[in-house]
C-alpha positions as CSV (number, residue, x, y, z in Angstrom):
1,X,29.0,17.1,43.1
2,X,29.2,20.2,41.0
3,X,30.7,18.2,38.1
4,X,27.8,15.7,38.3
5,X,25.2,18.5,38.3
6,X,26.8,20.2,35.3
7,X,27.1,16.8,33.5
8,X,23.4,16.1,34.1
9,X,22.5,19.6,32.9
10,X,24.6,19.1,29.8
11,X,23.0,15.7,29.0
12,X,19.5,17.1,29.7
13,X,20.2,20.0,27.3
14,X,21.5,17.6,24.6
15,X,18.4,15.4,24.9
16,X,16.1,18.4,24.7
17,X,17.9,19.7,21.6
18,X,17.9,16.2,20.0
19,X,14.2,15.7,20.6
20,X,13.4,19.2,19.4
21,X,15.4,18.6,16.2
22,X,13.7,15.3,15.6
23,X,10.3,16.9,15.9
24,X,11.3,19.4,13.2
25,X,12.6,16.8,10.8
26,X,9.7,14.5,11.4
27,X,7.0,17.0,10.3
28,X,5.4,15.9,7.1
29,X,5.2,18.7,4.6
30,X,2.3,19.5,2.3
31,X,4.7,18.7,-0.7
32,X,5.4,15.3,0.7
33,X,1.7,14.6,1.2
34,X,0.9,15.7,-2.3
35,X,3.8,13.6,-3.7
36,X,2.5,10.5,-2.0
37,X,-1.1,11.1,-3.1
38,X,-0.1,11.8,-6.6
39,X,2.1,8.7,-6.8
40,X,-0.7,6.4,-5.4
41,X,-3.3,7.9,-7.8
42,X,-1.1,7.7,-10.9
43,X,-0.1,4.1,-10.0
44,X,-3.6,2.9,-9.6
45,X,-4.8,4.8,-12.8
46,X,-2.0,3.2,-14.8
47,X,-2.7,-0.3,-13.5
48,X,-6.5,0.0,-14.0
49,X,-5.9,1.4,-17.4
50,X,-3.9,-1.6,-18.5
51,X,-6.4,-4.1,-17.0
52,X,-9.4,-2.4,-18.6
53,X,-7.7,-2.1,-22.0
54,X,-6.8,-5.9,-21.9
55,X,-10.3,-6.8,-20.8
56,X,-11.7,-4.8,-23.7
57,X,-9.2,-6.4,-26.2
58,X,-9.3,-10.0,-25.1
59,X,-11.8,-10.5,-22.2
60,X,-11.2,-11.2,-18.5
61,X,-8.9,-14.1,-19.3
62,X,-6.5,-11.8,-21.2
63,X,-6.6,-9.3,-18.3
64,X,-5.7,-12.0,-15.8
65,X,-2.7,-13.2,-17.9
66,X,-1.5,-9.7,-18.4
67,X,-2.0,-8.8,-14.7
68,X,0.1,-11.8,-13.5
69,X,2.8,-11.1,-16.1
70,X,2.8,-7.3,-16.2
71,X,1.6,-6.0,-12.8
72,X,4.8,-6.7,-10.9
73,X,7.0,-5.2,-13.7
74,X,4.8,-2.1,-13.9
75,X,4.9,-1.8,-10.1
76,X,8.7,-2.1,-9.9
77,X,9.3,0.3,-12.8
78,X,6.8,2.8,-11.4
79,X,8.7,2.9,-8.1
80,X,12.1,3.1,-9.6
81,X,11.2,6.0,-11.8
82,X,10.0,8.0,-8.7
83,X,12.5,6.8,-6.1
84,X,9.9,5.0,-4.0
85,X,8.9,1.5,-3.0
86,X,5.3,0.9,-4.0
87,X,3.0,-2.1,-4.0
88,X,-0.5,-3.3,-3.5
89,X,-1.0,-5.3,-0.2
90,X,-3.7,-7.4,1.2
91,X,-4.4,-9.9,4.0
92,X,-6.1,-11.9,1.3
93,X,-3.2,-11.7,-1.2
94,X,-3.0,-13.3,-4.6
95,X,0.7,-12.8,-5.1
96,X,2.9,-14.0,-2.3
97,X,4.9,-10.8,-2.4
98,X,1.9,-8.7,-1.6
99,X,1.3,-9.8,2.0
100,X,1.7,-6.8,4.3
101,X,4.7,-6.1,6.5
102,X,4.3,-5.2,10.2
103,X,3.6,-1.6,9.6
104,X,1.2,-2.3,6.7
105,X,-0.6,-4.9,8.8
106,X,-1.2,-2.4,11.5
107,X,-2.6,0.2,9.2
108,X,-4.6,-2.3,7.1
109,X,-6.2,-3.5,10.4
110,X,-7.1,0.1,11.2
111,X,-8.7,0.5,7.7
112,X,-10.7,-2.7,8.3
113,X,-11.9,-1.3,11.7
114,X,-12.8,2.0,10.1
115,X,-14.8,0.2,7.4
116,X,-16.7,-1.8,10.0
117,X,-17.6,1.5,11.7
118,X,-18.7,3.1,8.3
119,X,-15.8,5.6,8.5
120,X,-13.6,4.4,5.7
121,X,-13.9,6.2,2.4
122,X,-12.0,6.8,-0.9
123,X,-10.5,9.9,0.8
124,X,-9.1,7.9,3.7
125,X,-5.3,7.6,3.9
126,X,-2.4,7.2,6.4
127,X,0.8,9.1,6.1
128,X,3.6,9.2,8.7
129,X,7.3,9.1,9.2
130,X,8.6,5.9,10.8
131,X,12.1,4.8,11.8
132,X,13.2,1.4,10.6
133,X,16.7,0.0,11.0
134,X,18.3,3.4,11.8
135,X,16.6,5.0,8.8
136,X,13.6,7.2,8.5
137,X,10.9,6.5,5.9
138,X,7.9,8.3,4.7
139,X,5.1,5.7,4.8
140,X,1.8,6.2,2.9
141,X,-1.2,3.9,2.6
142,X,-4.5,4.4,0.7
143,X,-7.3,1.8,0.8
144,X,-8.3,-0.1,-2.3
145,X,-12.0,-1.0,-2.7
146,X,-13.4,-3.8,-4.8
147,X,-15.3,-2.5,-7.9
148,X,-17.9,-4.3,-9.8
149,X,-15.5,-5.2,-12.6
150,X,-13.0,-6.6,-10.0
151,X,-15.5,-9.4,-9.2
152,X,-14.6,-11.1,-12.5
153,X,-11.4,-12.2,-10.8
154,X,-11.9,-11.5,-7.1
155,X,-15.6,-12.4,-6.5
156,X,-17.4,-15.5,-5.5
157,X,-17.6,-18.8,-7.5
158,X,-20.7,-17.4,-9.2
159,X,-18.8,-14.3,-10.4
160,X,-15.6,-16.0,-11.7
161,X,-15.8,-18.0,-14.9
162,X,-14.3,-21.5,-15.0
163,X,-11.7,-20.4,-17.6
164,X,-10.6,-17.6,-15.3
165,X,-10.5,-19.9,-12.3
166,X,-8.2,-22.3,-14.2
167,X,-5.8,-19.4,-15.0
168,X,-5.8,-18.2,-11.4
169,X,-5.2,-21.7,-10.1
170,X,-2.3,-22.2,-12.5
171,X,-0.7,-18.8,-11.8
172,X,-1.6,-18.4,-8.1
173,X,-1.9,-21.8,-6.4
174,X,-2.1,-20.2,-3.0
175,X,-4.6,-17.5,-4.1
176,X,-6.6,-16.0,-1.2
177,X,-8.0,-13.0,-3.1
178,X,-11.5,-14.2,-3.8
179,X,-15.0,-14.1,-2.3
180,X,-15.2,-10.3,-2.3
181,X,-18.3,-8.2,-2.8
182,X,-18.4,-4.8,-4.5
183,X,-17.4,-2.1,-2.0
184,X,-15.3,-4.4,0.2
185,X,-11.9,-3.3,1.3
186,X,-9.5,-5.2,-1.0
187,X,-6.3,-4.0,0.5
188,X,-4.2,-0.9,0.1
189,X,-1.6,0.9,-2.0
190,X,1.5,1.1,0.1
191,X,4.4,3.6,-0.5
192,X,7.6,3.7,1.3
193,X,10.2,6.4,0.7
194,X,13.6,6.8,2.3
195,X,14.1,10.2,4.0
196,X,17.5,9.6,5.6
């Protein structure tokens, strides 16, 4: 009986220490928050910069072509340079690779709910540590809103020229990323970083 009690006490102590240790390692630092915010901002700034430069140089059609050919390469290179996995996700995705995973779907649904309640803003974000397949990841998401210029490719039939529609149909036959209005939630920037 004494052996059983000592064993139970030992197991209880081990569980307590393990849980306590997990809480310490799972705390998100200010440096981690700043890193995620900075990466998301720099990524979107670079991508928008390329799109607006191409629109200015060759119109919306040129920007669509560059976006389809360049955006994925830019995204991959950006992530590799910083040791992160980054992408833009949406339930109404244009690129088949940009549909949200289970975690992203949950957060994106929360963003949609917040927007319907008038609580979603440009300052909104979600950051947490999650365990996936025996590894811990820092997950960060920031909403993307539709701007007026975005309607040239993501708006209604009235907003999108026939030339742009033709390019979109050719490059994205399963495109769902249309019929937005300015200010709508387009999706989110999603960052995933391996912690251990």
